[in-house]
C-alpha positions as protocol buffer text, in pm:
chain_id: "A"
residue {
  index: 1
  type: MET
  ca { x: -1555 y: 1319 z: -2458 }
}
residue {
  index: 2
  type: THR
  ca { x: -1337 y: 1622 z: -2389 }
}
residue {
  index: 3
  type: GLN
  ca { x: -994 y: 1501 z: -2286 }
}
residue {
  index: 4
  type: THR
  ca { x: -783 y: 1661 z: -2020 }
}
residue {
  index: 5
  type: PRO
  ca { x: -501 y: 1862 z: -2177 }
}
residue {
  index: 6
  type: ASP
  ca { x: -156 y: 1709 z: -2187 }
}
residue {
  index: 7
  type: ALA
  ca { x: -275 y: 1379 z: -2034 }
}
residue {
  index: 8
  type: GLN
  ca { x: 22 y: 1162 z: -1943 }
}
residue {
  index: 9
  type: THR
  ca { x: 72 y: 813 z: -1811 }
}
residue {
  index: 10
  type: PRO
  ca { x: -4 y: 793 z: -1436 }
}
residue {
  index: 11
  type: GLU
  ca { x: 340 y: 669 z: -1343 }
}
residue {
  index: 12
  type: THR
  ca { x: 495 y: 1002 z: -1444 }
}
residue {
  index: 13
  type: GLU
  ca { x: 274 y: 1197 z: -1210 }
}
residue {
  index: 14
  type: ILE
  ca { x: 179 y: 1022 z: -888 }
}
residue {
  index: 15
  type: PRO
  ca { x: 479 y: 1123 z: -669 }
}
residue {
  index: 16
  type: GLU
  ca { x: 428 y: 1498 z: -713 }
}
residue {
  index: 17
  type: THR
  ca { x: 335 y: 1700 z: -405 }
}
residue {
  index: 18
  type: HIS
  ca { x: 265 y: 2066 z: -342 }
}
residue {
  index: 19
  type: THR
  ca { x: 355 y: 2325 z: -86 }
}
residue {
  index: 20
  type: PRO
  ca { x: 83 y: 2593 z: -68 }
}
residue {
  index: 21
  type: GLU
  ca { x: 329 y: 2867 z: 24 }
}
residue {
  index: 22
  type: THR
  ca { x: 498 y: 2842 z: -317 }
}
residue {
  index: 23
  type: GLY
  ca { x: 220 y: 2693 z: -530 }
}
residue {
  index: 24
  type: ALA
  ca { x: 229 y: 2576 z: -890 }
}
residue {
  index: 25
  type: PRO
  ca { x: 295 y: 2825 z: -1169 }
}
residue {
  index: 26
  type: GLN
  ca { x: -14 y: 3028 z: -1250 }
}
residue {
  index: 27
  type: ALA
  ca { x: -48 y: 2996 z: -1629 }
}
residue {
  index: 28
  type: ARG
  ca { x: -236 y: 3243 z: -1848 }
}
residue {
  index: 29
  type: THR
  ca { x: -477 y: 3022 z: -2045 }
}
residue {
  index: 30
  type: PRO
  ca { x: -726 y: 2773 z: -1894 }
}
residue {
  index: 31
  type: GLU
  ca { x: -558 y: 2482 z: -2073 }
}
residue {
  index: 32
  type: ALA
  ca { x: -210 y: 2589 z: -1965 }
}
residue {
  index: 33
  type: ALA
  ca { x: -325 y: 2642 z: -1607 }
}
residue {
  index: 34
  type: PHE
  ca { x: -474 y: 2295 z: -1593 }
}
residue {
  index: 35
  type: THR
  ca { x: -170 y: 2134 z: -1755 }
}
residue {
  index: 36
  type: ALA
  ca { x: 63 y: 2310 z: -1511 }
}
residue {
  index: 37
  type: ASN
  ca { x: -131 y: 2160 z: -1218 }
}
residue {
  index: 38
  type: ARG
  ca { x: -222 y: 1821 z: -1361 }
}
residue {
  index: 39
  type: SER
  ca { x: 48 y: 1613 z: -1192 }
}
residue {
  index: 40
  type: LEU
  ca { x: -37 y: 1776 z: -858 }
}
residue {
  index: 41
  type: LEU
  ca { x: -406 y: 1695 z: -909 }
}
residue {
  index: 42
  type: VAL
  ca { x: -337 y: 1330 z: -996 }
}
residue {
  index: 43
  type: GLY
  ca { x: -109 y: 1306 z: -693 }
}
residue {
  index: 44
  type: VAL
  ca { x: -382 y: 1435 z: -462 }
}
residue {
  index: 45
  type: ALA
  ca { x: -651 y: 1213 z: -615 }
}
residue {
  index: 46
  type: TYR
  ca { x: -436 y: 899 z: -609 }
}
residue {
  index: 47
  type: ARG
  ca { x: -343 y: 940 z: -243 }
}
residue {
  index: 48
  type: LEU
  ca { x: -708 y: 998 z: -155 }
}
residue {
  index: 49
  type: LEU
  ca { x: -844 y: 706 z: -360 }
}
residue {
  index: 50
  type: GLY
  ca { x: -562 y: 451 z: -388 }
}
residue {
  index: 51
  type: SER
  ca { x: -673 y: 386 z: -746 }
}
residue {
  index: 52
  type: VAL
  ca { x: -511 y: 509 z: -1067 }
}
residue {
  index: 53
  type: GLY
  ca { x: -833 y: 474 z: -1264 }
}
residue {
  index: 54
  type: ASP
  ca { x: -1044 y: 656 z: -1005 }
}
residue {
  index: 55
  type: ALA
  ca { x: -780 y: 930 z: -978 }
}
residue {
  index: 56
  type: GLU
  ca { x: -779 y: 982 z: -1354 }
}
residue {
  index: 57
  type: ASP
  ca { x: -1160 y: 990 z: -1361 }
}
residue {
  index: 58
  type: VAL
  ca { x: -1166 y: 1256 z: -1089 }
}
residue {
  index: 59
  type: VAL
  ca { x: -908 y: 1469 z: -1270 }
}
residue {
  index: 60
  type: GLN
  ca { x: -1106 y: 1433 z: -1594 }
}
residue {
  index: 61
  type: GLU
  ca { x: -1421 y: 1554 z: -1416 }
}
residue {
  index: 62
  type: ALA
  ca { x: -1225 y: 1845 z: -1268 }
}
residue {
  index: 63
  type: TRP
  ca { x: -1113 y: 1942 z: -1618 }
}
residue {
  index: 64
  type: LEU
  ca { x: -1472 y: 1938 z: -1745 }
}
residue {
  index: 65
  type: ARG
  ca { x: -1574 y: 2168 z: -1461 }
}
residue {
  index: 66
  type: TRP
  ca { x: -1273 y: 2393 z: -1512 }
}
residue {
  index: 67
  type: ALA
  ca { x: -1356 y: 2424 z: -1883 }
}
residue {
  index: 68
  type: ARG
  ca { x: -1697 y: 2569 z: -1790 }
}
residue {
  index: 69
  type: VAL
  ca { x: -1554 y: 2829 z: -1553 }
}
residue {
  index: 70
  type: ASP
  ca { x: -1478 y: 3191 z: -1644 }
}
residue {
  index: 71
  type: THR
  ca { x: -1114 y: 3152 z: -1546 }
}
residue {
  index: 72
  type: ASP
  ca { x: -1052 y: 3526 z: -1563 }
}
residue {
  index: 73
  type: THR
  ca { x: -1246 y: 3547 z: -1236 }
}
residue {
  index: 74
  type: VAL
  ca { x: -1029 y: 3283 z: -1063 }
}
residue {
  index: 75
  type: ALA
  ca { x: -742 y: 3448 z: -877 }
}
residue {
  index: 76
  type: ASP
  ca { x: -580 y: 3119 z: -770 }
}
residue {
  index: 77
  type: PRO
  ca { x: -618 y: 2841 z: -1033 }
}
residue {
  index: 78
  type: THR
  ca { x: -412 y: 2594 z: -827 }
}
residue {
  index: 79
  type: GLY
  ca { x: -628 y: 2644 z: -520 }
}
residue {
  index: 80
  type: PHE
  ca { x: -949 y: 2618 z: -723 }
}
residue {
  index: 81
  type: LEU
  ca { x: -838 y: 2297 z: -897 }
}
residue {
  index: 82
  type: VAL
  ca { x: -711 y: 2126 z: -580 }
}
residue {
  index: 83
  type: ARG
  ca { x: -1037 y: 2219 z: -408 }
}
residue {
  index: 84
  type: THR
  ca { x: -1239 y: 2071 z: -695 }
}
residue {
  index: 85
  type: VAL
  ca { x: -1037 y: 1748 z: -713 }
}
residue {
  index: 86
  type: SER
  ca { x: -1042 y: 1701 z: -336 }
}
residue {
  index: 87
  type: ARG
  ca { x: -1419 y: 1742 z: -318 }
}
residue {
  index: 88
  type: LEU
  ca { x: -1475 y: 1506 z: -612 }
}
residue {
  index: 89
  type: ALA
  ca { x: -1240 y: 1249 z: -459 }
}
residue {
  index: 90
  type: LEU
  ca { x: -1413 y: 1277 z: -121 }
}
residue {
  index: 91
  type: ASP
  ca { x: -1750 y: 1212 z: -285 }
}
residue {
  index: 92
  type: ARG
  ca { x: -1607 y: 914 z: -473 }
}
residue {
  index: 93
  type: LEU
  ca { x: -1445 y: 775 z: -157 }
}
residue {
  index: 94
  type: ARG
  ca { x: -1786 y: 767 z: 8 }
}
residue {
  index: 95
  type: ARG
  ca { x: -1938 y: 586 z: -291 }
}
residue {
  index: 96
  type: VAL
  ca { x: -1667 y: 322 z: -333 }
}
residue {
  index: 97
  type: ALA
  ca { x: -1661 y: 224 z: 35 }
}
residue {
  index: 98
  type: ALA
  ca { x: -1955 y: -14 z: -11 }
}
residue {
  index: 99
  type: ARG
  ca { x: -1805 y: -155 z: -331 }
}
residue {
  index: 100
  type: ARG
  ca { x: -1481 y: -241 z: -154 }
}
residue {
  index: 101
  type: GLU
  ca { x: -1672 y: -419 z: 122 }
}
residue {
  index: 102
  type: THR
  ca { x: -1797 y: -671 z: -137 }
}
residue {
  index: 103
  type: TYR
  ca { x: -1462 y: -705 z: -314 }
}
residue {
  index: 104
  type: VAL
  ca { x: -1348 y: -1062 z: -379 }
}
residue {
  index: 105
  type: GLY
  ca { x: -1055 y: -1133 z: -147 }
}
residue {
  index: 106
  type: PRO
  ca { x: -826 y: -874 z: 15 }
}
residue {
  index: 107
  type: TRP
  ca { x: -837 y: -525 z: -136 }
}
residue {
  index: 108
  type: LEU
  ca { x: -503 y: -354 z: -203 }
}
residue {
  index: 109
  type: PRO
  ca { x: -427 y: -14 z: -358 }
}
residue {
  index: 110
  type: GLU
  ca { x: -325 y: 2 z: -723 }
}
residue {
  index: 111
  type: PRO
  ca { x: 54 y: 1 z: -761 }
}
residue {
  index: 112
  type: VAL
  ca { x: 224 y: 270 z: -971 }
}
residue {
  index: 113
  type: LEU
  ca { x: 575 y: 316 z: -1105 }
}
residue {
  index: 114
  type: THR
  ca { x: 760 y: 589 z: -917 }
}
residue {
  index: 115
  type: GLY
  ca { x: 1116 y: 534 z: -1040 }
}
residue {
  index: 116
  type: GLY
  ca { x: 1312 y: 530 z: -1362 }
}
residue {
  index: 117
  type: PRO
  ca { x: 1350 y: 785 z: -1641 }
}
residue {
  index: 118
  type: ALA
  ca { x: 973 y: 831 z: -1680 }
}
residue {
  index: 119
  type: ALA
  ca { x: 922 y: 943 z: -1321 }
}
residue {
  index: 120
  type: PRO
  ca { x: 1014 y: 1285 z: -1178 }
}
residue {
  index: 121
  type: VAL
  ca { x: 1300 y: 1311 z: -932 }
}
residue {
  index: 122
  type: PRO
  ca { x: 1174 y: 1429 z: -590 }
}
residue {
  index: 123
  type: VAL
  ca { x: 1300 y: 1769 z: -479 }
}
residue {
  index: 124
  type: GLY
  ca { x: 1325 y: 1929 z: -138 }
}
residue {
  index: 125
  type: ASP
  ca { x: 1505 y: 1853 z: 183 }
}
residue {
  index: 126
  type: PRO
  ca { x: 1545 y: 1489 z: 301 }
}
residue {
  index: 127
  type: ALA
  ca { x: 1260 y: 1520 z: 553 }
}
residue {
  index: 128
  type: ASP
  ca { x: 1023 y: 1634 z: 279 }
}
residue {
  index: 129
  type: GLU
  ca { x: 1132 y: 1349 z: 53 }
}
residue {
  index: 130
  type: ALA
  ca { x: 1076 y: 1092 z: 331 }
}
residue {
  index: 131
  type: GLU
  ca { x: 723 y: 1221 z: 392 }
}
residue {
  index: 132
  type: ARG
  ca { x: 651 y: 1223 z: 20 }
}
residue {
  index: 133
  type: ALA
  ca { x: 764 y: 861 z: -15 }
}
residue {
  index: 134
  type: SER
  ca { x: 568 y: 752 z: 290 }
}
residue {
  index: 135
  type: SER
  ca { x: 244 y: 909 z: 171 }
}
residue {
  index: 136
  type: VAL
  ca { x: 241 y: 709 z: -152 }
}
residue {
  index: 137
  type: SER
  ca { x: 376 y: 375 z: -25 }
}
residue {
  index: 138
  type: LEU
  ca { x: 147 y: 73 z: -56 }
}
residue {
  index: 139
  type: ALA
  ca { x: 177 y: 15 z: 317 }
}
residue {
  index: 140
  type: MET
  ca { x: 63 y: 370 z: 399 }
}
residue {
  index: 141
  type: LEU
  ca { x: -219 y: 359 z: 145 }
}
residue {
  index: 142
  type: VAL
  ca { x: -345 y: 43 z: 316 }
}
residue {
  index: 143
  type: VAL
  ca { x: -344 y: 227 z: 650 }
}
residue {
  index: 144
  type: LEU
  ca { x: -528 y: 522 z: 494 }
}
residue {
  index: 145
  type: GLU
  ca { x: -806 y: 281 z: 392 }
}
residue {
  index: 146
  type: THR
  ca { x: -890 y: 242 z: 761 }
}
residue {
  index: 147
  type: LEU
  ca { x: -968 y: 614 z: 800 }
}
residue {
  index: 148
  type: SER
  ca { x: -1307 y: 765 z: 733 }
}
residue {
  index: 149
  type: PRO
  ca { x: -1327 y: 948 z: 396 }
}
residue {
  index: 150
  type: LEU
  ca { x: -1320 y: 1286 z: 572 }
}
residue {
  index: 151
  type: GLU
  ca { x: -1027 y: 1191 z: 798 }
}
residue {
  index: 152
  type: ARG
  ca { x: -834 y: 1061 z: 500 }
}
residue {
  index: 153
  type: THR
  ca { x: -890 y: 1381 z: 303 }
}
residue {
  index: 154
  type: VAL
  ca { x: -777 y: 1599 z: 593 }
}
residue {
  index: 155
  type: PHE
  ca { x: -474 y: 1379 z: 665 }
}
residue {
  index: 156
  type: VAL
  ca { x: -354 y: 1366 z: 304 }
}
residue {
  index: 157
  type: LEU
  ca { x: -397 y: 1738 z: 238 }
}
residue {
  index: 158
  type: HIS
  ca { x: -226 y: 1839 z: 562 }
}
residue {
  index: 159
  type: GLU
  ca { x: 47 y: 1578 z: 600 }
}
residue {
  index: 160
  type: ALA
  ca { x: 140 y: 1506 z: 237 }
}
residue {
  index: 161
  type: PHE
  ca { x: 62 y: 1841 z: 76 }
}
residue {
  index: 162
  type: ALA
  ca { x: 111 y: 2083 z: 368 }
}
residue {
  index: 163
  type: TYR
  ca { x: -227 y: 2257 z: 338 }
}
residue {
  index: 164
  type: SER
  ca { x: -325 y: 2458 z: 644 }
}
residue {
  index: 165
  type: TYR
  ca { x: -628 y: 2376 z: 854 }
}
residue {
  index: 166
  type: ALA
  ca { x: -798 y: 2692 z: 726 }
}
residue {
  index: 167
  type: GLU
  ca { x: -740 y: 2592 z: 363 }
}
residue {
  index: 168
  type: ILE
  ca { x: -867 y: 2239 z: 425 }
}
residue {
  index: 169
  type: ALA
  ca { x: -1171 y: 2372 z: 612 }
}
residue {
  index: 170
  type: GLU
  ca { x: -1277 y: 2555 z: 298 }
}
residue {
  index: 171
  type: ILE
  ca { x: -1230 y: 2242 z: 88 }
}
residue {
  index: 172
  type: VAL
  ca { x: -1428 y: 2004 z: 312 }
}
residue {
  index: 173
  type: ASP
  ca { x: -1682 y: 2261 z: 433 }
}
residue {
  index: 174
  type: ARG
  ca { x: -1591 y: 2237 z: 802 }
}
residue {
  index: 175
  type: THR
  ca { x: -1459 y: 2485 z: 1054 }
}
residue {
  index: 176
  type: PRO
  ca { x: -1081 y: 2505 z: 1109 }
}
residue {
  index: 177
  type: ALA
  ca { x: -1136 y: 2376 z: 1464 }
}
residue {
  index: 178
  type: ALA
  ca { x: -1325 y: 2073 z: 1333 }
}
residue {
  index: 179
  type: VAL
  ca { x: -1054 y: 2007 z: 1076 }
}
residue {
  index: 180
  type: ARG
  ca { x: -787 y: 2029 z: 1345 }
}
residue {
  index: 181
  type: GLN
  ca { x: -976 y: 1765 z: 1548 }
}
residue {
  index: 182
  type: LEU
  ca { x: -1014 y: 1540 z: 1241 }
}
residue {
  index: 183
  type: ALA
  ca { x: -641 y: 1572 z: 1174 }
}
residue {
  index: 184
  type: HIS
  ca { x: -559 y: 1485 z: 1535 }
}
residue {
  index: 185
  type: ARG
  ca { x: -775 y: 1169 z: 1521 }
}
residue {
  index: 186
  type: ALA
  ca { x: -630 y: 1068 z: 1185 }
}
residue {
  index: 187
  type: ARG
  ca { x: -270 y: 1115 z: 1303 }
}
residue {
  index: 188
  type: GLU
  ca { x: -332 y: 905 z: 1613 }
}
residue {
  index: 189
  type: HIS
  ca { x: -496 y: 634 z: 1404 }
}
residue {
  index: 190
  type: VAL
  ca { x: -215 y: 631 z: 1148 }
}
residue {
  index: 191
  type: ALA
  ca { x: 58 y: 640 z: 1414 }
}
residue {
  index: 192
  type: ALA
  ca { x: -89 y: 329 z: 1577 }
}
residue {
  index: 193
  type: ARG
  ca { x: -93 y: 140 z: 1247 }
}
residue {
  index: 194
  type: ARG
  ca { x: 186 y: 303 z: 1051 }
}
residue {
  index: 195
  type: PRO
  ca { x: 420 y: 37 z: 913 }
}
residue {
  index: 196
  type: ARG
  ca { x: 774 y: 38 z: 1047 }
}
residue {
  index: 197
  type: PHE
  ca { x: 1022 y: -116 z: 809 }
}
residue {
  index: 198
  type: ALA
  ca { x: 1385 y: -57 z: 714 }
}
residue {
  index: 199
  type: ALA
  ca { x: 1405 y: 281 z: 541 }
}
residue {
  index: 200
  type: ASP
  ca { x: 1715 y: 181 z: 341 }
}
residue {
  index: 201
  type: GLN
  ca { x: 1580 y: 98 z: -4 }
}
residue {
  index: 202
  type: ALA
  ca { x: 1899 y: -93 z: -94 }
}
residue {
  index: 203
  type: VAL
  ca { x: 1827 y: -332 z: 195 }
}
residue {
  index: 204
  type: ARG
  ca { x: 1469 y: -382 z: 73 }
}
residue {
  index: 205
  type: ARG
  ca { x: 1590 y: -444 z: -282 }
}
residue {
  index: 206
  type: THR
  ca { x: 1843 y: -703 z: -164 }
}
residue {
  index: 207
  type: ALA
  ca { x: 1574 y: -878 z: 42 }
}
residue {
  index: 208
  type: THR
  ca { x: 1341 y: -875 z: -260 }
}
residue {
  index: 209
  type: GLU
  ca { x: 1610 y: -1028 z: -483 }
}
residue {
  index: 210
  type: ARG
  ca { x: 1687 y: -1299 z: -227 }
}
residue {
  index: 211
  type: PHE
  ca { x: 1317 y: -1374 z: -174 }
}
residue {
  index: 212
  type: LEU
  ca { x: 1255 y: -1397 z: -547 }
}
residue {
  index: 213
  type: ARG
  ca { x: 1554 y: -1627 z: -601 }
}
residue {
  index: 214
  type: ALA
  ca { x: 1452 y: -1857 z: -317 }
}
residue {
  index: 215
  type: SER
  ca { x: 1094 y: -1875 z: -450 }
}
residue {
  index: 216
  type: LEU
  ca { x: 1202 y: -1961 z: -804 }
}
residue {
  index: 217
  type: GLU
  ca { x: 1449 y: -2221 z: -677 }
}
residue {
  index: 218
  type: GLY
  ca { x: 1196 y: -2372 z: -437 }
}
residue {
  index: 219
  type: ASP
  ca { x: 1433 y: -2314 z: -144 }
}
residue {
  index: 220
  type: LEU
  ca { x: 1202 y: -2348 z: 155 }
}
residue {
  index: 221
  type: ALA
  ca { x: 1483 y: -2306 z: 410 }
}
residue {
  index: 222
  type: ALA
  ca { x: 1599 y: -1980 z: 252 }
}
residue {
  index: 223
  type: LEU
  ca { x: 1245 y: -1841 z: 251 }
}
residue {
  index: 224
  type: LEU
  ca { x: 1197 y: -1931 z: 617 }
}
residue {
  index: 225
  type: GLU
  ca { x: 1522 y: -1752 z: 697 }
}
residue {
  index: 226
  type: LEU
  ca { x: 1401 y: -1438 z: 521 }
}
residue {
  index: 227
  type: LEU
  ca { x: 1050 y: -1433 z: 670 }
}
residue {
  index: 228
  type: ALA
  ca { x: 959 y: -1309 z: 1017 }
}
residue {
  index: 229
  type: PRO
  ca { x: 770 y: -1579 z: 1213 }
}
residue {
  index: 230
  type: ASP
  ca { x: 452 y: -1368 z: 1223 }
}
residue {
  index: 231
  type: ALA
  ca { x: 468 y: -1244 z: 863 }
}
residue {
  index: 232
  type: THR
  ca { x: 145 y: -1187 z: 668 }
}
residue {
  index: 233
  type: LEU
  ca { x: 73 y: -1213 z: 295 }
}
residue {
  index: 234
  type: TRP
  ca { x: -212 y: -1018 z: 135 }
}
residue {
  index: 235
  type: ALA
  ca { x: -290 y: -1120 z: -225 }
}
residue {
  index: 236
  type: ASP
  ca { x: -530 y: -916 z: -440 }
}
residue {
  index: 237
  type: GLY
  ca { x: -669 y: -1103 z: -739 }
}
residue {
  index: 238
  type: GLY
  ca { x: -1010 y: -940 z: -729 }
}
residue {
  index: 239
  type: GLY
  ca { x: -1171 y: -1260 z: -856 }
}
residue {
  index: 240
  type: LYS
  ca { x: -991 y: -1205 z: -1190 }
}
residue {
  index: 241
  type: ALA
  ca { x: -654 y: -1363 z: -1112 }
}
residue {
  index: 242
  type: LYS
  ca { x: -559 y: -1669 z: -910 }
}
residue {
  index: 243
  type: ALA
  ca { x: -490 y: -1559 z: -552 }
}
residue {
  index: 244
  type: PRO
  ca { x: -570 y: -1664 z: -192 }
}
residue {
  index: 245
  type: LEU
  ca { x: -906 y: -1527 z: -84 }
}
residue {
  index: 246
  type: ARG
  ca { x: -782 y: -1460 z: 271 }
}
residue {
  index: 247
  type: PRO
  ca { x: -455 y: -1330 z: 414 }
}
residue {
  index: 248
  type: ILE
  ca { x: -195 y: -1599 z: 484 }
}
residue {
  index: 249
  type: HIS
  ca { x: -34 y: -1572 z: 827 }
}
residue {
  index: 250
  type: GLY
  ca { x: 290 y: -1727 z: 944 }
}
residue {
  index: 251
  type: ALA
  ca { x: 630 y: -1784 z: 784 }
}
residue {
  index: 252
  type: ASP
  ca { x: 581 y: -2155 z: 717 }
}
residue {
  index: 253
  type: LYS
  ca { x: 251 y: -2118 z: 527 }
}
residue {
  index: 254
  type: ILE
  ca { x: 380 y: -1821 z: 328 }
}
residue {
  index: 255
  type: ALA
  ca { x: 705 y: -1998 z: 237 }
}
residue {
  index: 256
  type: ARG
  ca { x: 519 y: -2305 z: 116 }
}
residue {
  index: 257
  type: PHE
  ca { x: 284 y: -2088 z: -89 }
}
residue {
  index: 258
  type: PHE
  ca { x: 575 y: -1924 z: -272 }
}
residue {
  index: 259
  type: VAL
  ca { x: 754 y: -2256 z: -323 }
}
residue {
  index: 260
  type: ALA
  ca { x: 436 y: -2384 z: -490 }
}
residue {
  index: 261
  type: ILE
  ca { x: 387 y: -2086 z: -722 }
}
residue {
  index: 262
  type: GLY
  ca { x: 761 y: -2062 z: -787 }
}
residue {
  index: 263
  type: ALA
  ca { x: 753 y: -2412 z: -930 }
}
residue {
  index: 264
  type: GLU
  ca { x: 501 y: -2305 z: -1195 }
}
residue {
  index: 265
  type: ALA
  ca { x: 648 y: -2218 z: -1534 }
}
residue {
  index: 266
  type: LEU
  ca { x: 654 y: -1852 z: -1631 }
}
residue {
  index: 267
  type: PRO
  ca { x: 404 y: -1756 z: -1903 }
}
residue {
  index: 268
  type: PRO
  ca { x: 558 y: -1761 z: -2253 }
}
residue {
  index: 269
  type: GLY
  ca { x: 769 y: -1452 z: -2315 }
}
residue {
  index: 270
  type: ALA
  ca { x: 743 y: -1336 z: -1953 }
}
residue {
  index: 271
  type: SER
  ca { x: 1019 y: -1214 z: -1723 }
}
residue {
  index: 272
  type: ILE
  ca { x: 1052 y: -1079 z: -1371 }
}
residue {
  index: 273
  type: GLU
  ca { x: 1189 y: -730 z: -1311 }
}
residue {
  index: 274
  type: ILE
  ca { x: 1267 y: -542 z: -993 }
}
residue {
  index: 275
  type: VAL
  ca { x: 1156 y: -181 z: -1029 }
}
residue {
  index: 276
  type: GLU
  ca { x: 1053 y: 106 z: -804 }
}
residue {
  index: 277
  type: VAL
  ca { x: 683 y: 89 z: -727 }
}
residue {
  index: 278
  type: ASN
  ca { x: 516 y: 331 z: -484 }
}
residue {
  index: 279
  type: GLU
  ca { x: 858 y: 454 z: -369 }
}
residue {
  index: 280
  type: GLY
  ca { x: 995 y: 107 z: -294 }
}
residue {
  index: 281
  type: PRO
  ca { x: 1147 y: -192 z: -476 }
}
residue {
  index: 282
  type: ALA
  ca { x: 903 y: -451 z: -607 }
}
residue {
  index: 283
  type: ALA
  ca { x: 922 y: -767 z: -817 }
}
residue {
  index: 284
  type: VAL
  ca { x: 699 y: -738 z: -1124 }
}
residue {
  index: 285
  type: LEU
  ca { x: 605 y: -1031 z: -1347 }
}
residue {
  index: 286
  type: VAL
  ca { x: 596 y: -881 z: -1696 }
}
residue {
  index: 287
  type: GLY
  ca { x: 462 y: -1033 z: -2016 }
}
residue {
  index: 288
  type: PRO
  ca { x: 460 y: -910 z: -2377 }
}
residue {
  index: 289
  type: ALA
  ca { x: 131 y: -729 z: -2312 }
}
residue {
  index: 290
  type: GLY
  ca { x: 242 y: -570 z: -1985 }
}
residue {
  index: 291
  type: ALA
  ca { x: 252 y: -633 z: -1611 }
}
residue {
  index: 292
  type: ILE
  ca { x: 90 y: -955 z: -1486 }
}
residue {
  index: 293
  type: ALA
  ca { x: 154 y: -929 z: -1110 }
}
residue {
  index: 294
  type: VAL
  ca { x: 356 y: -726 z: -861 }
}
residue {
  index: 295
  type: LEU
  ca { x: 499 y: -830 z: -523 }
}
residue {
  index: 296
  type: GLN
  ca { x: 631 y: -585 z: -264 }
}
residue {
  index: 297
  type: LEU
  ca { x: 790 y: -670 z: 70 }
}
residue {
  index: 298
  type: ASP
  ca { x: 811 y: -469 z: 393 }
}
residue {
  index: 299
  type: LEU
  ca { x: 1083 y: -541 z: 646 }
}
residue {
  index: 300
  type: GLY
  ca { x: 1104 y: -526 z: 1023 }
}
residue {
  index: 301
  type: ASP
  ca { x: 1383 y: -379 z: 1232 }
}
residue {
  index: 302
  type: ASP
  ca { x: 1569 y: -711 z: 1206 }
}
residue {
  index: 303
  type: ARG
  ca { x: 1550 y: -689 z: 823 }
}
residue {
  index: 304
  type: ARG
  ca { x: 1323 y: -992 z: 800 }
}
residue {
  index: 305
  type: VAL
  ca { x: 1009 y: -978 z: 585 }
}
residue {
  index: 306
  type: THR
  ca { x: 703 y: -886 z: 790 }
}
residue {
  index: 307
  type: ASP
  ca { x: 443 y: -796 z: 524 }
}
residue {
  index: 308
  type: LEU
  ca { x: 398 y: -911 z: 165 }
}
residue {
  index: 309
  type: ARG
  ca { x: 155 y: -753 z: -81 }
}
residue {
  index: 310
  type: LEU
  ca { x: 82 y: -932 z: -408 }
}
residue {
  index: 311
  type: VAL
  ca { x: -140 y: -766 z: -670 }
}
residue {
  index: 312
  type: GLY
  ca { x: -257 y: -971 z: -967 }
}
residue {
  index: 313
  type: ASN
  ca { x: -593 y: -814 z: -1051 }
}
residue {
  index: 314
  type: PRO
  ca { x: -535 y: -696 z: -1410 }
}
residue {
  index: 315
  type: ASP
  ca { x: -763 y: -396 z: -1355 }
}
residue {
  index: 316
  type: LYS
  ca { x: -517 y: -268 z: -1094 }
}
residue {
  index: 317
  type: LEU
  ca { x: -201 y: -282 z: -1305 }
}
residue {
  index: 318
  type: THR
  ca { x: -261 y: 19 z: -1530 }
}
residue {
  index: 319
  type: GLY
  ca { x: -11 y: 217 z: -1324 }
}
residue {
  index: 320
  type: LEU
  ca { x: 258 y: -22 z: -1451 }
}
residue {
  index: 321
  type: ALA
  ca { x: 154 y: 12 z: -1815 }
}
residue {
  index: 322
  type: ALA
  ca { x: 500 y: 129 z: -1924 }
}
residue {
  index: 323
  type: LEU
  ca { x: 647 y: -216 z: -1852 }
}
residue {
  index: 324
  type: ARG
  ca { x: 676 y: -472 z: -2130 }
}
residue {
  index: 325
  type: ALA
  ca { x: 879 y: -794 z: -2140 }
}
residue {
  index: 326
  type: GLY
  ca { x: 1198 y: -741 z: -2339 }
}
residue {
  index: 327
  type: ASP
  ca { x: 1195 y: -361 z: -2305 }
}
């Protein structure tokens, strides 16, 4: 199979965004043009699909199509490639919807590393950086799952990547007026469900450290103090890892769940690290072969934990492939 040029690990690419007014550098050769845009393409595909594997597959298919094009006739390689990836991702979104309906237990997006030396440092003004972080957060990706495939595509391209309605209309084969209406519906839907948690990442990290310590020590009282009374835990094992098959609601039930699993011995050679995942701190259980599970907390205005997302399905941990116990 022809490989995409300069393929890199997903965690080095997901956070990238694009502003159409400036664009990516327009390289001279087909391979160089694709490589120059690859992180942008993975970023678009991941936000549209919530899956590292699906995003990589879409980008691979885009490369195969690009390799068959007479690129001398393409005036705007970036525009052509984003158009191709967006259309492929939209088609895949429609196909995977039925598959996710039959998924074993709650479905959560695939987590990816977004911090550390392997990840790019966001650039731009603070408002741009906040929007970039929001668009890739696990909480936002969960909200995006509630949109129709077309609404999600329009929302991501306009809100996260600043494409105009006219540009998006060409991508999704709709009129600019229709795209504007889709964007309006999507914004209203997202605004009604958009998570509201403390933006200070240091506060979230401290809460994560305290929650982890209380779980490992079996401190039920400390967990109850950290949890909001109406907190909810979603655990994604996908039928391949031990996890509750339904969301757990309420501080008491959640606290007792973590006391129970905290009492279990860590796998041989495993450790727990707190790293940046999807633009927020997360506790990752890491073994010699890689990540085993990841837990991320969202906080309310009172800094208590309102939402917990636990991913243990091994198929969904490829975005954390850089982690190894003892590294």
